PDB file with one MODEL, atoms N, CA, C and O in Angstrom:
MODEL        1
ATOM      1  N   MET A   1      -7.844  14.663  -8.480  1.00  0.00           N
ATOM      2  CA  MET A   1      -6.863  14.343  -7.456  1.00  0.00           C
ATOM      3  C   MET A   1      -5.893  13.304  -8.026  1.00  0.00           C
ATOM      4  O   MET A   1      -6.322  12.344  -8.667  1.00  0.00           O
ATOM      5  N   SER A   2      -4.634  13.485  -7.805  1.00  0.00           N
ATOM      6  CA  SER A   2      -3.644  12.545  -8.323  1.00  0.00           C
ATOM      7  C   SER A   2      -3.507  11.338  -7.392  1.00  0.00           C
ATOM      8  O   SER A   2      -3.909  11.372  -6.229  1.00  0.00           O
ATOM      9  N   GLU A   3      -2.938  10.295  -7.935  1.00  0.00           N
ATOM     10  CA  GLU A   3      -2.743   9.093  -7.143  1.00  0.00           C
ATOM     11  C   GLU A   3      -1.418   9.151  -6.390  1.00  0.00           C
ATOM     12  O   GLU A   3      -0.492   9.869  -6.768  1.00  0.00           O
ATOM     13  N   ILE A   4      -1.361   8.380  -5.328  1.00  0.00           N
ATOM     14  CA  ILE A   4      -0.154   8.276  -4.522  1.00  0.00           C
ATOM     15  C   ILE A   4       0.387   6.866  -4.690  1.00  0.00           C
ATOM     16  O   ILE A   4      -0.322   5.889  -4.447  1.00  0.00           O
ATOM     17  N   VAL A   5       1.645   6.760  -5.107  1.00  0.00           N
ATOM     18  CA  VAL A   5       2.285   5.467  -5.309  1.00  0.00           C
ATOM     19  C   VAL A   5       3.189   5.186  -4.111  1.00  0.00           C
ATOM     20  O   VAL A   5       4.048   5.995  -3.763  1.00  0.00           O
ATOM     21  N   ILE A   6       2.984   4.047  -3.497  1.00  0.00           N
ATOM     22  CA  ILE A   6       3.776   3.643  -2.338  1.00  0.00           C
ATOM     23  C   ILE A   6       4.553   2.391  -2.702  1.00  0.00           C
ATOM     24  O   ILE A   6       3.969   1.352  -3.011  1.00  0.00           O
ATOM     25  N   ASP A   7       5.877   2.500  -2.663  1.00  0.00           N
ATOM     26  CA  ASP A   7       6.754   1.354  -2.911  1.00  0.00           C
ATOM     27  C   ASP A   7       6.906   0.604  -1.591  1.00  0.00           C
ATOM     28  O   ASP A   7       7.542   1.095  -0.658  1.00  0.00           O
ATOM     29  N   VAL A   8       6.327  -0.566  -1.523  1.00  0.00           N
ATOM     30  CA  VAL A   8       6.305  -1.347  -0.282  1.00  0.00           C
ATOM     31  C   VAL A   8       7.710  -1.638   0.224  1.00  0.00           C
ATOM     32  O   VAL A   8       7.948  -1.609   1.432  1.00  0.00           O
ATOM     33  N   GLN A   9       8.633  -1.916  -0.667  1.00  0.00           N
ATOM     34  CA  GLN A   9       9.996  -2.240  -0.242  1.00  0.00           C
ATOM     35  C   GLN A   9      10.653  -1.072   0.493  1.00  0.00           C
ATOM     36  O   GLN A   9      11.492  -1.287   1.368  1.00  0.00           O
ATOM     37  N   GLU A  10      10.284   0.145   0.151  1.00  0.00           N
ATOM     38  CA  GLU A  10      10.864   1.310   0.827  1.00  0.00           C
ATOM     39  C   GLU A  10      10.416   1.400   2.287  1.00  0.00           C
ATOM     40  O   GLU A  10      11.072   2.064   3.090  1.00  0.00           O
ATOM     41  N   LEU A  11       9.322   0.749   2.638  1.00  0.00           N
ATOM     42  CA  LEU A  11       8.851   0.773   4.024  1.00  0.00           C
ATOM     43  C   LEU A  11       9.801   0.031   4.951  1.00  0.00           C
ATOM     44  O   LEU A  11       9.877   0.334   6.141  1.00  0.00           O
ATOM     45  N   TYR A  12      10.527  -0.943   4.407  1.00  0.00           N
ATOM     46  CA  TYR A  12      11.475  -1.705   5.230  1.00  0.00           C
ATOM     47  C   TYR A  12      12.882  -1.648   4.653  1.00  0.00           C
ATOM     48  O   TYR A  12      13.644  -2.604   4.796  1.00  0.00           O
ATOM     49  N   SER A  13      13.235  -0.555   4.009  1.00  0.00           N
ATOM     50  CA  SER A  13      14.538  -0.422   3.352  1.00  0.00           C
ATOM     51  C   SER A  13      15.705  -0.432   4.342  1.00  0.00           C
ATOM     52  O   SER A  13      16.848  -0.656   3.943  1.00  0.00           O
ATOM     53  N   HIS A  14      15.433  -0.194   5.616  1.00  0.00           N
ATOM     54  CA  HIS A  14      16.486  -0.237   6.638  1.00  0.00           C
ATOM     55  C   HIS A  14      16.936  -1.665   6.937  1.00  0.00           C
ATOM     56  O   HIS A  14      17.930  -1.881   7.631  1.00  0.00           O
ATOM     57  N   SER A  15      16.192  -2.640   6.402  1.00  0.00           N
ATOM     58  CA  SER A  15      16.465  -4.052   6.670  1.00  0.00           C
ATOM     59  C   SER A  15      16.444  -4.818   5.348  1.00  0.00           C
ATOM     60  O   SER A  15      15.864  -4.352   4.368  1.00  0.00           O
ATOM     61  N   SER A  16      17.066  -5.972   5.320  1.00  0.00           N
ATOM     62  CA  SER A  16      17.094  -6.759   4.088  1.00  0.00           C
ATOM     63  C   SER A  16      15.755  -7.441   3.804  1.00  0.00           C
ATOM     64  O   SER A  16      15.489  -7.845   2.672  1.00  0.00           O
ATOM     65  N   GLN A  17      14.919  -7.568   4.826  1.00  0.00           N
ATOM     66  CA  GLN A  17      13.603  -8.173   4.633  1.00  0.00           C
ATOM     67  C   GLN A  17      12.608  -7.597   5.632  1.00  0.00           C
ATOM     68  O   GLN A  17      12.985  -7.092   6.689  1.00  0.00           O
ATOM     69  N   ALA A  18      11.337  -7.684   5.274  1.00  0.00           N
ATOM     70  CA  ALA A  18      10.280  -7.206   6.161  1.00  0.00           C
ATOM     71  C   ALA A  18      10.164  -8.146   7.362  1.00  0.00           C
ATOM     72  O   ALA A  18      10.371  -9.354   7.250  1.00  0.00           O
ATOM     73  N   LYS A  19       9.830  -7.564   8.503  1.00  0.00           N
ATOM     74  CA  LYS A  19       9.715  -8.344   9.736  1.00  0.00           C
ATOM     75  C   LYS A  19       8.324  -8.166  10.330  1.00  0.00           C
ATOM     76  O   LYS A  19       7.803  -7.053  10.395  1.00  0.00           O
ATOM     77  N   LEU A  20       7.738  -9.262  10.756  1.00  0.00           N
ATOM     78  CA  LEU A  20       6.412  -9.196  11.379  1.00  0.00           C
ATOM     79  C   LEU A  20       6.393  -8.271  12.580  1.00  0.00           C
ATOM     80  O   LEU A  20       5.399  -7.585  12.815  1.00  0.00           O
ATOM     81  N   SER A  21       7.456  -8.242  13.332  1.00  0.00           N
ATOM     82  CA  SER A  21       7.494  -7.397  14.528  1.00  0.00           C
ATOM     83  C   SER A  21       7.454  -5.908  14.188  1.00  0.00           C
ATOM     84  O   SER A  21       7.146  -5.088  15.053  1.00  0.00           O
ATOM     85  N   ASP A  22       7.760  -5.548  12.939  1.00  0.00           N
ATOM     86  CA  ASP A  22       7.760  -4.145  12.527  1.00  0.00           C
ATOM     87  C   ASP A  22       6.509  -3.729  11.762  1.00  0.00           C
ATOM     88  O   ASP A  22       6.452  -2.620  11.232  1.00  0.00           O
ATOM     89  N   VAL A  23       5.505  -4.603  11.697  1.00  0.00           N
ATOM     90  CA  VAL A  23       4.291  -4.288  10.951  1.00  0.00           C
ATOM     91  C   VAL A  23       3.654  -2.973  11.398  1.00  0.00           C
ATOM     92  O   VAL A  23       3.251  -2.193  10.535  1.00  0.00           O
ATOM     93  N   PRO A  24       3.540  -2.683  12.689  1.00  0.00           N
ATOM     94  CA  PRO A  24       2.948  -1.395  13.070  1.00  0.00           C
ATOM     95  C   PRO A  24       3.706  -0.192  12.486  1.00  0.00           C
ATOM     96  O   PRO A  24       3.086   0.810  12.126  1.00  0.00           O
ATOM     97  N   LYS A  25       5.017  -0.283  12.391  1.00  0.00           N
ATOM     98  CA  LYS A  25       5.804   0.800  11.789  1.00  0.00           C
ATOM     99  C   LYS A  25       5.505   0.934  10.301  1.00  0.00           C
ATOM    100  O   LYS A  25       5.358   2.043   9.789  1.00  0.00           O
ATOM    101  N   TYR A  26       5.416  -0.204   9.607  1.00  0.00           N
ATOM    102  CA  TYR A  26       5.118  -0.173   8.172  1.00  0.00           C
ATOM    103  C   TYR A  26       3.729   0.412   7.922  1.00  0.00           C
ATOM    104  O   TYR A  26       3.544   1.225   7.016  1.00  0.00           O
ATOM    105  N   GLU A  27       2.765  -0.003   8.724  1.00  0.00           N
ATOM    106  CA  GLU A  27       1.402   0.512   8.564  1.00  0.00           C
ATOM    107  C   GLU A  27       1.352   2.010   8.840  1.00  0.00           C
ATOM    108  O   GLU A  27       0.706   2.749   8.098  1.00  0.00           O
ATOM    109  N   ALA A  28       2.016   2.464   9.881  1.00  0.00           N
ATOM    110  CA  ALA A  28       2.017   3.893  10.211  1.00  0.00           C
ATOM    111  C   ALA A  28       2.634   4.726   9.091  1.00  0.00           C
ATOM    112  O   ALA A  28       2.103   5.777   8.730  1.00  0.00           O
ATOM    113  N   LYS A  29       3.747   4.262   8.546  1.00  0.00           N
ATOM    114  CA  LYS A  29       4.401   4.981   7.453  1.00  0.00           C
ATOM    115  C   LYS A  29       3.505   5.008   6.215  1.00  0.00           C
ATOM    116  O   LYS A  29       3.383   6.041   5.557  1.00  0.00           O
ATOM    117  N   CYS A  30       2.882   3.879   5.899  1.00  0.00           N
ATOM    118  CA  CYS A  30       1.989   3.795   4.757  1.00  0.00           C
ATOM    119  C   CYS A  30       0.807   4.763   4.910  1.00  0.00           C
ATOM    120  O   CYS A  30       0.452   5.468   3.966  1.00  0.00           O
ATOM    121  N   LEU A  31       0.210   4.790   6.092  1.00  0.00           N
ATOM    122  CA  LEU A  31      -0.919   5.687   6.342  1.00  0.00           C
ATOM    123  C   LEU A  31      -0.497   7.142   6.269  1.00  0.00           C
ATOM    124  O   LEU A  31      -1.255   7.985   5.790  1.00  0.00           O
ATOM    125  N   GLN A  32       0.692   7.440   6.735  1.00  0.00           N
ATOM    126  CA  GLN A  32       1.214   8.805   6.647  1.00  0.00           C
ATOM    127  C   GLN A  32       1.365   9.232   5.189  1.00  0.00           C
ATOM    128  O   GLN A  32       1.002  10.349   4.822  1.00  0.00           O
ATOM    129  N   LEU A  33       1.894   8.352   4.375  1.00  0.00           N
ATOM    130  CA  LEU A  33       2.084   8.654   2.950  1.00  0.00           C
ATOM    131  C   LEU A  33       0.750   8.756   2.214  1.00  0.00           C
ATOM    132  O   LEU A  33       0.605   9.564   1.297  1.00  0.00           O
ATOM    133  N   ALA A  34      -0.214   7.943   2.609  1.00  0.00           N
ATOM    134  CA  ALA A  34      -1.477   7.840   1.884  1.00  0.00           C
ATOM    135  C   ALA A  34      -2.420   9.009   2.114  1.00  0.00           C
ATOM    136  O   ALA A  34      -3.099   9.444   1.184  1.00  0.00           O
ATOM    137  N   GLY A  35      -2.473   9.522   3.328  1.00  0.00           N
ATOM    138  CA  GLY A  35      -3.472  10.543   3.624  1.00  0.00           C
ATOM    139  C   GLY A  35      -4.858   9.921   3.633  1.00  0.00           C
ATOM    140  O   GLY A  35      -5.000   8.712   3.814  1.00  0.00           O
ATOM    141  N   GLN A  36      -5.895  10.759   3.436  1.00  0.00           N
ATOM    142  CA  GLN A  36      -7.266  10.257   3.442  1.00  0.00           C
ATOM    143  C   GLN A  36      -7.974  10.638   2.154  1.00  0.00           C
ATOM    144  O   GLN A  36      -7.785  11.732   1.623  1.00  0.00           O
ATOM    145  N   GLY A  37      -8.793   9.716   1.661  1.00  0.00           N
ATOM    146  CA  GLY A  37      -9.601   9.976   0.481  1.00  0.00           C
ATOM    147  C   GLY A  37      -8.819  10.040  -0.813  1.00  0.00           C
ATOM    148  O   GLY A  37      -9.239  10.712  -1.755  1.00  0.00           O
ATOM    149  N   THR A  38      -7.700   9.359  -0.880  1.00  0.00           N
ATOM    150  CA  THR A  38      -6.850   9.403  -2.065  1.00  0.00           C
ATOM    151  C   THR A  38      -6.886   8.080  -2.818  1.00  0.00           C
ATOM    152  O   THR A  38      -7.375   7.068  -2.316  1.00  0.00           O
ATOM    153  N   ASP A  39      -6.363   8.116  -4.020  1.00  0.00           N
ATOM    154  CA  ASP A  39      -6.186   6.906  -4.819  1.00  0.00           C
ATOM    155  C   ASP A  39      -4.764   6.415  -4.584  1.00  0.00           C
ATOM    156  O   ASP A  39      -3.804   7.139  -4.849  1.00  0.00           O
ATOM    157  N   ILE A  40      -4.628   5.196  -4.092  1.00  0.00           N
ATOM    158  CA  ILE A  40      -3.333   4.650  -3.708  1.00  0.00           C
ATOM    159  C   ILE A  40      -2.964   3.489  -4.622  1.00  0.00           C
ATOM    160  O   ILE A  40      -3.810   2.671  -4.985  1.00  0.00           O
ATOM    161  N   VAL A  41      -1.681   3.430  -4.989  1.00  0.00           N
ATOM    162  CA  VAL A  41      -1.135   2.307  -5.736  1.00  0.00           C
ATOM    163  C   VAL A  41       0.012   1.728  -4.909  1.00  0.00           C
ATOM    164  O   VAL A  41       0.971   2.432  -4.593  1.00  0.00           O
ATOM    165  N   LEU A  42      -0.087   0.454  -4.561  1.00  0.00           N
ATOM    166  CA  LEU A  42       0.998  -0.244  -3.882  1.00  0.00           C
ATOM    167  C   LEU A  42       1.820  -0.977  -4.944  1.00  0.00           C
ATOM    168  O   LEU A  42       1.263  -1.621  -5.833  1.00  0.00           O
ATOM    169  N   THR A  43       3.121  -0.878  -4.847  1.00  0.00           N
ATOM    170  CA  THR A  43       4.008  -1.503  -5.816  1.00  0.00           C
ATOM    171  C   THR A  43       5.312  -1.878  -5.122  1.00  0.00           C
ATOM    172  O   THR A  43       5.506  -1.569  -3.946  1.00  0.00           O
ATOM    173  N   GLY A  44       6.196  -2.535  -5.841  1.00  0.00           N
ATOM    174  CA  GLY A  44       7.508  -2.866  -5.299  1.00  0.00           C
ATOM    175  C   GLY A  44       7.560  -4.240  -4.680  1.00  0.00           C
ATOM    176  O   GLY A  44       6.534  -4.869  -4.422  1.00  0.00           O
ATOM    177  N   ALA A  45       8.770  -4.692  -4.449  1.00  0.00           N
ATOM    178  CA  ALA A  45       8.985  -6.006  -3.855  1.00  0.00           C
ATOM    179  C   ALA A  45       8.530  -6.007  -2.411  1.00  0.00           C
ATOM    180  O   ALA A  45       8.776  -5.058  -1.667  1.00  0.00           O
ATOM    181  N   GLY A  46       7.868  -7.077  -2.026  1.00  0.00           N
ATOM    182  CA  GLY A  46       7.425  -7.200  -0.645  1.00  0.00           C
ATOM    183  C   GLY A  46       6.670  -8.497  -0.459  1.00  0.00           C
ATOM    184  O   GLY A  46       6.127  -9.044  -1.419  1.00  0.00           O
ATOM    185  N   PRO A  47       6.631  -8.995   0.763  1.00  0.00           N
ATOM    186  CA  PRO A  47       5.907 -10.231   1.026  1.00  0.00           C
ATOM    187  C   PRO A  47       4.395 -10.019   0.920  1.00  0.00           C
ATOM    188  O   PRO A  47       3.878  -8.943   1.217  1.00  0.00           O
ATOM    189  N   ILE A  48       3.720 -11.053   0.498  1.00  0.00           N
ATOM    190  CA  ILE A  48       2.263 -10.978   0.331  1.00  0.00           C
ATOM    191  C   ILE A  48       1.586 -10.588   1.638  1.00  0.00           C
ATOM    192  O   ILE A  48       0.636  -9.806   1.629  1.00  0.00           O
ATOM    193  N   TRP A  49       2.058 -11.121   2.760  1.00  0.00           N
ATOM    194  CA  TRP A  49       1.419 -10.805   4.038  1.00  0.00           C
ATOM    195  C   TRP A  49       1.485  -9.315   4.338  1.00  0.00           C
ATOM    196  O   TRP A  49       0.571  -8.769   4.956  1.00  0.00           O
ATOM    197  N   LEU A  50       2.557  -8.649   3.909  1.00  0.00           N
ATOM    198  CA  LEU A  50       2.665  -7.213   4.154  1.00  0.00           C
ATOM    199  C   LEU A  50       1.693  -6.446   3.262  1.00  0.00           C
ATOM    200  O   LEU A  50       1.048  -5.501   3.715  1.00  0.00           O
ATOM    201  N   TYR A  51       1.586  -6.844   2.012  1.00  0.00           N
ATOM    202  CA  TYR A  51       0.603  -6.215   1.124  1.00  0.00           C
ATOM    203  C   TYR A  51      -0.808  -6.349   1.698  1.00  0.00           C
ATOM    204  O   TYR A  51      -1.587  -5.397   1.659  1.00  0.00           O
ATOM    205  N   LEU A  52      -1.137  -7.522   2.229  1.00  0.00           N
ATOM    206  CA  LEU A  52      -2.465  -7.739   2.796  1.00  0.00           C
ATOM    207  C   LEU A  52      -2.703  -6.863   4.018  1.00  0.00           C
ATOM    208  O   LEU A  52      -3.784  -6.296   4.175  1.00  0.00           O
ATOM    209  N   ARG A  53      -1.713  -6.749   4.873  1.00  0.00           N
ATOM    210  CA  ARG A  53      -1.854  -5.894   6.064  1.00  0.00           C
ATOM    211  C   ARG A  53      -2.028  -4.429   5.681  1.00  0.00           C
ATOM    212  O   ARG A  53      -2.839  -3.717   6.275  1.00  0.00           O
ATOM    213  N   LEU A  54      -1.259  -3.982   4.682  1.00  0.00           N
ATOM    214  CA  LEU A  54      -1.363  -2.587   4.239  1.00  0.00           C
ATOM    215  C   LEU A  54      -2.722  -2.318   3.594  1.00  0.00           C
ATOM    216  O   LEU A  54      -3.324  -1.268   3.819  1.00  0.00           O
ATOM    217  N   ALA A  55      -3.197  -3.258   2.800  1.00  0.00           N
ATOM    218  CA  ALA A  55      -4.521  -3.101   2.184  1.00  0.00           C
ATOM    219  C   ALA A  55      -5.595  -3.005   3.256  1.00  0.00           C
ATOM    220  O   ALA A  55      -6.512  -2.191   3.147  1.00  0.00           O
ATOM    221  N   HIS A  56      -5.487  -3.818   4.272  1.00  0.00           N
ATOM    222  CA  HIS A  56      -6.449  -3.781   5.378  1.00  0.00           C
ATOM    223  C   HIS A  56      -6.383  -2.435   6.104  1.00  0.00           C
ATOM    224  O   HIS A  56      -7.418  -1.860   6.442  1.00  0.00           O
ATOM    225  N   ALA A  57      -5.181  -1.939   6.340  1.00  0.00           N
ATOM    226  CA  ALA A  57      -5.010  -0.655   7.027  1.00  0.00           C
ATOM    227  C   ALA A  57      -5.563   0.507   6.201  1.00  0.00           C
ATOM    228  O   ALA A  57      -6.092   1.468   6.759  1.00  0.00           O
ATOM    229  N   LEU A  58      -5.444   0.424   4.885  1.00  0.00           N
ATOM    230  CA  LEU A  58      -5.894   1.511   4.006  1.00  0.00           C
ATOM    231  C   LEU A  58      -7.394   1.482   3.735  1.00  0.00           C
ATOM    232  O   LEU A  58      -7.970   2.496   3.342  1.00  0.00           O
ATOM    233  N   HIS A  59      -8.029   0.335   3.940  1.00  0.00           N
ATOM    234  CA  HIS A  59      -9.460   0.239   3.663  1.00  0.00           C
ATOM    235  C   HIS A  59     -10.232   1.169   4.583  1.00  0.00           C
ATOM    236  O   HIS A  59     -10.042   1.149   5.799  1.00  0.00           O
ATOM    237  N   GLY A  60     -11.086   1.968   4.013  1.00  0.00           N
ATOM    238  CA  GLY A  60     -11.847   2.948   4.787  1.00  0.00           C
ATOM    239  C   GLY A  60     -11.193   4.318   4.795  1.00  0.00           C
ATOM    240  O   GLY A  60     -11.844   5.307   5.131  1.00  0.00           O
ATOM    241  N   LEU A  61      -9.919   4.398   4.432  1.00  0.00           N
ATOM    242  CA  LEU A  61      -9.213   5.680   4.368  1.00  0.00           C
ATOM    243  C   LEU A  61      -8.938   6.103   2.925  1.00  0.00           C
ATOM    244  O   LEU A  61      -9.061   7.277   2.577  1.00  0.00           O
ATOM    245  N   ALA A  62      -8.567   5.140   2.099  1.00  0.00           N
ATOM    246  CA  ALA A  62      -8.263   5.441   0.700  1.00  0.00           C
ATOM    247  C   ALA A  62      -9.550   5.389  -0.123  1.00  0.00           C
ATOM    248  O   ALA A  62     -10.454   4.605   0.167  1.00  0.00           O
ATOM    249  N   ARG A  63      -9.618   6.232  -1.148  1.00  0.00           N
ATOM    250  CA  ARG A  63     -10.763   6.189  -2.060  1.00  0.00           C
ATOM    251  C   ARG A  63     -10.682   4.930  -2.924  1.00  0.00           C
ATOM    252  O   ARG A  63     -11.685   4.256  -3.159  1.00  0.00           O
ATOM    253  N   SER A  64      -9.465   4.629  -3.393  1.00  0.00           N
ATOM    254  CA  SER A  64      -9.261   3.401  -4.154  1.00  0.00           C
ATOM    255  C   SER A  64      -7.871   2.872  -3.863  1.00  0.00           C
ATOM    256  O   SER A  64      -6.973   3.613  -3.466  1.00  0.00           O
ATOM    257  N   LEU A  65      -7.714   1.574  -4.070  1.00  0.00           N
ATOM    258  CA  LEU A  65      -6.420   0.929  -3.858  1.00  0.00           C
ATOM    259  C   LEU A  65      -6.164  -0.015  -5.023  1.00  0.00           C
ATOM    260  O   LEU A  65      -7.025  -0.809  -5.404  1.00  0.00           O
ATOM    261  N   SER A  66      -4.963   0.089  -5.578  1.00  0.00           N
ATOM    262  CA  SER A  66      -4.541  -0.801  -6.659  1.00  0.00           C
ATOM    263  C   SER A  66      -3.169  -1.366  -6.340  1.00  0.00           C
ATOM    264  O   SER A  66      -2.400  -0.804  -5.560  1.00  0.00           O
ATOM    265  N   TYR A  67      -2.894  -2.494  -6.970  1.00  0.00           N
ATOM    266  CA  TYR A  67      -1.576  -3.135  -6.913  1.00  0.00           C
ATOM    267  C   TYR A  67      -1.014  -3.069  -8.321  1.00  0.00           C
ATOM    268  O   TYR A  67      -1.744  -3.275  -9.291  1.00  0.00           O
ATOM    269  N   GLU A  68       0.282  -2.782  -8.443  1.00  0.00           N
ATOM    270  CA  GLU A  68       0.883  -2.736  -9.770  1.00  0.00           C
ATOM    271  C   GLU A  68       2.241  -3.417  -9.767  1.00  0.00           C
ATOM    272  O   GLU A  68       3.073  -3.171  -8.893  1.00  0.00           O
ATOM    273  N   SER A  69       2.455  -4.279 -10.758  1.00  0.00           N
ATOM    274  CA  SER A  69       3.750  -4.928 -10.949  1.00  0.00           C
ATOM    275  C   SER A  69       3.993  -5.079 -12.449  1.00  0.00           C
ATOM    276  O   SER A  69       3.054  -5.013 -13.242  1.00  0.00           O
ATOM    277  N   PRO A  70       5.255  -5.284 -12.835  1.00  0.00           N
ATOM    278  CA  PRO A  70       5.544  -5.486 -14.253  1.00  0.00           C
ATOM    279  C   PRO A  70       4.860  -6.737 -14.820  1.00  0.00           C
ATOM    280  O   PRO A  70       4.569  -6.798 -16.015  1.00  0.00           O
ATOM    281  N   VAL A  71       4.610  -7.711 -13.980  1.00  0.00           N
ATOM    282  CA  VAL A  71       4.005  -8.964 -14.433  1.00  0.00           C
ATOM    283  C   VAL A  71       2.500  -8.817 -14.623  1.00  0.00           C
ATOM    284  O   VAL A  71       1.960  -9.235 -15.648  1.00  0.00           O
ATOM    285  N   THR A  72       1.825  -8.231 -13.652  1.00  0.00           N
ATOM    286  CA  THR A  72       0.358  -8.170 -13.683  1.00  0.00           C
ATOM    287  C   THR A  72      -0.185  -6.885 -14.286  1.00  0.00           C
ATOM    288  O   THR A  72      -1.338  -6.843 -14.717  1.00  0.00           O
ATOM    289  N   GLY A  73       0.631  -5.838 -14.322  1.00  0.00           N
ATOM    290  CA  GLY A  73       0.088  -4.526 -14.639  1.00  0.00           C
ATOM    291  C   GLY A  73      -0.678  -4.035 -13.419  1.00  0.00           C
ATOM    292  O   GLY A  73      -0.375  -4.436 -12.295  1.00  0.00           O
ATOM    293  N   ARG A  74      -1.647  -3.187 -13.624  1.00  0.00           N
ATOM    294  CA  ARG A  74      -2.420  -2.651 -12.500  1.00  0.00           C
ATOM    295  C   ARG A  74      -3.642  -3.522 -12.227  1.00  0.00           C
ATOM    296  O   ARG A  74      -4.385  -3.888 -13.139  1.00  0.00           O
ATOM    297  N   VAL A  75      -3.831  -3.844 -10.943  1.00  0.00           N
ATOM    298  CA  VAL A  75      -4.968  -4.645 -10.506  1.00  0.00           C
ATOM    299  C   VAL A  75      -5.694  -3.850  -9.428  1.00  0.00           C
ATOM    300  O   VAL A  75      -5.102  -3.494  -8.409  1.00  0.00           O
ATOM    301  N   GLU A  76      -6.968  -3.574  -9.652  1.00  0.00           N
ATOM    302  CA  GLU A  76      -7.740  -2.826  -8.664  1.00  0.00           C
ATOM    303  C   GLU A  76      -8.126  -3.741  -7.502  1.00  0.00           C
ATOM    304  O   GLU A  76      -8.663  -4.827  -7.716  1.00  0.00           O
ATOM    305  N   ILE A  77      -7.854  -3.304  -6.287  1.00  0.00           N
ATOM    306  CA  ILE A  77      -8.187  -4.057  -5.085  1.00  0.00           C
ATOM    307  C   ILE A  77      -9.558  -3.613  -4.564  1.00  0.00           C
ATOM    308  O   ILE A  77     -10.422  -4.446  -4.291  1.00  0.00           O
ATOM    309  N   PHE A  78      -9.750  -2.306  -4.429  1.00  0.00           N
ATOM    310  CA  PHE A  78     -11.072  -1.764  -4.102  1.00  0.00           C
ATOM    311  C   PHE A  78     -11.172  -0.355  -4.660  1.00  0.00           C
ATOM    312  O   PHE A  78     -10.171   0.321  -4.898  1.00  0.00           O
ATOM    313  N   ASN A  79     -12.417   0.065  -4.859  1.00  0.00           N
ATOM    314  CA  ASN A  79     -12.692   1.410  -5.352  1.00  0.00           C
ATOM    315  C   ASN A  79     -13.992   1.880  -4.711  1.00  0.00           C
ATOM    316  O   ASN A  79     -15.064   1.339  -4.983  1.00  0.00           O
ATOM    317  N   HIS A  80     -13.883   2.892  -3.859  1.00  0.00           N
ATOM    318  CA  HIS A  80     -15.065   3.428  -3.164  1.00  0.00           C
ATOM    319  C   HIS A  80     -15.449   4.796  -3.693  1.00  0.00           C
ATOM    320  O   HIS A  80     -16.140   5.558  -3.017  1.00  0.00           O
ATOM    321  N   ASN A  81     -15.003   5.109  -4.900  1.00  0.00           N
ATOM    322  CA  ASN A  81     -15.371   6.369  -5.535  1.00  0.00           C
ATOM    323  C   ASN A  81     -16.808   6.236  -6.039  1.00  0.00           C
ATOM    324  O   ASN A  81     -17.084   5.375  -6.873  1.00  0.00           O
ATOM    325  N   PRO A  82     -17.721   7.067  -5.553  1.00  0.00           N
ATOM    326  CA  PRO A  82     -19.126   6.919  -5.964  1.00  0.00           C
ATOM    327  C   PRO A  82     -19.394   7.417  -7.385  1.00  0.00           C
ATOM    328  O   PRO A  82     -20.532   7.334  -7.849  1.00  0.00           O
ATOM    329  N   TYR A  83     -18.393   7.927  -8.085  1.00  0.00           N
ATOM    330  CA  TYR A  83     -18.649   8.508  -9.420  1.00  0.00           C
ATOM    331  C   TYR A  83     -18.078   7.689 -10.518  1.00  0.00           C
ATOM    332  O   TYR A  83     -18.211   8.047 -11.689  1.00  0.00           O
TER     333      TYR A  83
ENDMDL
END
């Protein structure tokens, strides 16, 4: 199964910055893109609080979740693949 890359900044591209009041919209869009049982990579510019909310929303649905940036490279957040 291939991984799904979600650019966090694209979740709020209609605005110059992410807004707390729009978190349910960001989470819904992220979950729609992610599906279930997939390997997800979150990337792109975004506030830490939004990354944390998205990670929380994806836990239990995604097989694995990673964060990737040019500075850190790929960092595994969780992996529930039993193999």
